[in-house]
C-alpha positions as CSV (number, residue, x, y, z in Angstrom):
1,M,16.1,-3.8,-2.5
2,H,16.2,-0.2,-1.6
3,H,15.8,1.1,-4.4
4,I,12.2,-1.4,-5.2
5,L,11.3,-0.1,-1.2
6,I,11.6,4.0,-2.6
7,A,10.0,3.3,-5.3
8,I,6.9,2.1,-3.1
9,K,7.0,4.2,-1.7
10,E,6.5,7.3,-4.3
11,I,3.8,5.7,-5.8
12,I,1.6,5.0,-2.7
13,D,2.8,9.2,-2.2
14,S,1.8,10.4,-5.0
15,N,-1.0,8.2,-5.8
16,L,-2.6,9.4,-1.8
17,K,-2.2,13.1,-2.9
18,L,-3.7,12.2,-6.2
19,Y,-6.6,10.6,-5.5
20,L,-7.5,11.5,-2.0
21,P,-5.6,14.6,-1.2
22,H,-7.7,15.5,2.1
23,V,-5.5,12.7,3.9
24,A,-3.1,14.8,5.5
25,S,0.4,12.7,6.5
26,D,-0.2,13.2,10.3
27,H,-3.5,11.7,10.0
28,L,-2.2,8.4,9.2
29,E,-0.2,5.5,11.3
30,N,3.8,7.1,11.3
31,N,3.1,10.0,9.2
32,G,2.5,7.4,6.3
33,A,5.1,5.0,6.8
34,V,5.0,1.6,5.1
35,Y,4.4,-1.5,6.1
36,Y,5.7,-4.5,4.9
37,M,2.6,-7.3,5.6
38,N,4.5,-10.2,5.6
39,G,2.5,-13.5,5.6
40,K,2.5,-17.3,7.9
41,D,3.8,-18.5,4.2
42,G,6.3,-15.9,3.8
43,T,7.4,-14.2,0.9
44,E,9.1,-17.3,-0.7
45,F,6.1,-18.8,-1.0
46,D,4.3,-15.5,-2.8
47,W,6.8,-14.2,-4.7
48,Y,7.1,-18.0,-6.5
49,I,3.8,-19.3,-6.4
50,N,1.6,-15.9,-6.4
51,E,4.0,-14.7,-8.8
52,K,3.6,-11.0,-6.0
53,F,4.9,-9.9,-3.0
54,P,2.6,-10.3,0.3
55,P,1.2,-6.7,0.8
56,F,2.2,-3.2,1.6
57,M,0.3,-1.4,4.0
58,V,-0.6,2.4,4.7
59,F,-2.4,2.8,7.7
60,Y,-5.1,5.1,9.2
61,N,-3.6,6.6,12.6
62,D,-6.7,6.0,14.1
63,K,-8.6,3.6,17.1
64,A,-9.9,1.4,14.2
65,N,-6.4,1.5,12.4
66,L,-7.6,0.4,9.1
67,G,-5.5,0.9,5.6
68,A,-5.3,3.9,3.9
69,V,-3.3,2.4,1.0
70,K,-3.0,-1.6,-0.1
71,L,-0.3,-1.9,-3.1
72,L,0.4,-5.0,-4.5
73,L,4.0,-5.8,-6.5
74,Y,3.2,-8.9,-9.5
75,K,7.0,-10.2,-10.7
76,D,6.4,-9.2,-14.8
77,G,6.2,-5.2,-13.3
78,G,3.1,-4.6,-12.7
79,V,1.4,-2.5,-9.0
80,V,-2.5,-2.9,-8.5
81,I,-3.1,0.6,-5.8
82,Y,-6.1,0.4,-3.6
83,L,-7.1,3.8,-1.9
84,F,-9.6,4.2,1.1
85,D,-11.0,7.0,2.1
86,D,-13.1,8.0,5.5
87,C,-11.2,5.8,7.8
88,G,-11.1,3.2,6.3
89,K,-14.1,2.5,5.8
90,N,-14.3,3.0,2.1
91,W,-12.7,1.7,-0.9
92,S,-12.3,4.7,-2.9
93,K,-10.2,3.8,-5.8
94,R,-8.1,0.7,-7.2
95,F,-5.1,1.7,-10.2
96,I,-3.4,-0.5,-11.7
97,Q,0.3,-0.1,-13.5
98,N,2.9,-2.2,-15.6
């Protein structure tokens, strides 16, 4: 599982650099820490019923604390990434990786 988490962090970091190069790591909560947003029903429900993990998120480090990156990892290996600009106020890019 550890190698999956490392790959998720690498995907997020590379997409931040590519699509939001003006966002420095110090603009992000805990310098771009990735948070696992386990929902109420839990990981097992999302994995077996929704066929994906709960979202992995990176947040802006400001008072509003809105999301900068949302990554969804699907059971088939697909990845969907949402990037948000302007401290999380504007959806910037949706990227799908298979």
